[in-house]
Phi, psi and omega in degrees: 000333177297310178308323181294320177295311186282323190260339183058237183302339182264003174289159181288331185294341175261325182275329183267147170270151180289146177243174193303320176301319174296323179283332177293323182281323173302310181298321184292323178286323177304312178295321177292329171297318182267355183293327178299338180255316181241097185280354187251018181279127174230162175247143171267170179295143179287160172247129180256123178250166181298100172087000170238152174228131181245122181244120185255137174245158171208158180260120176084231187284140179298131181281175182290191181303142177293153176270352182283122177210183180295335180285338172275356184300319179295315179297316173305312179305323183286331175285326187279311184255114177257113170261099174291180181283000175284140185288328188238024182235128175226132181252136179238123182259162169247124177260126167251124184240116175260124179208114180057239185264009184254142172235124183239123179247124172247117179218169172310160182278346182303142188305328183295339176272358181237027175260171184305315178295332175287324180297313183295316180291316179301318184294319181297312185290324180291321173303317172296316174298316173298322178291320182298324177284355179090016179250000000 
């Protein structure tokens, strides 16, 4: 993170895409953070789309095949990246989808979105969302 602060746009966190190993580390920490409340949380293999990464988690039994594929890429991209009518403003969203026993996180593939500090923040926000929904 210090290189990101020091180098900004030239840091590896913005230049490099997260790899499967990075997602594995992220998922382990995310599960560890939520594990004290949800001891049956597990991670599936990530799905890499052109510029997006989808990390699926599930509670209890492993769900069937994911509906995320290359055909859903354009619609997901519209949800994640919002180019407003402002000349210099671009919004990047993190998509959290809760469906049955599945939690799906979809974010840009850049490494900065898949590091430990982000896993902690995502776990905190997810815990708040689940609590509000009564889980």
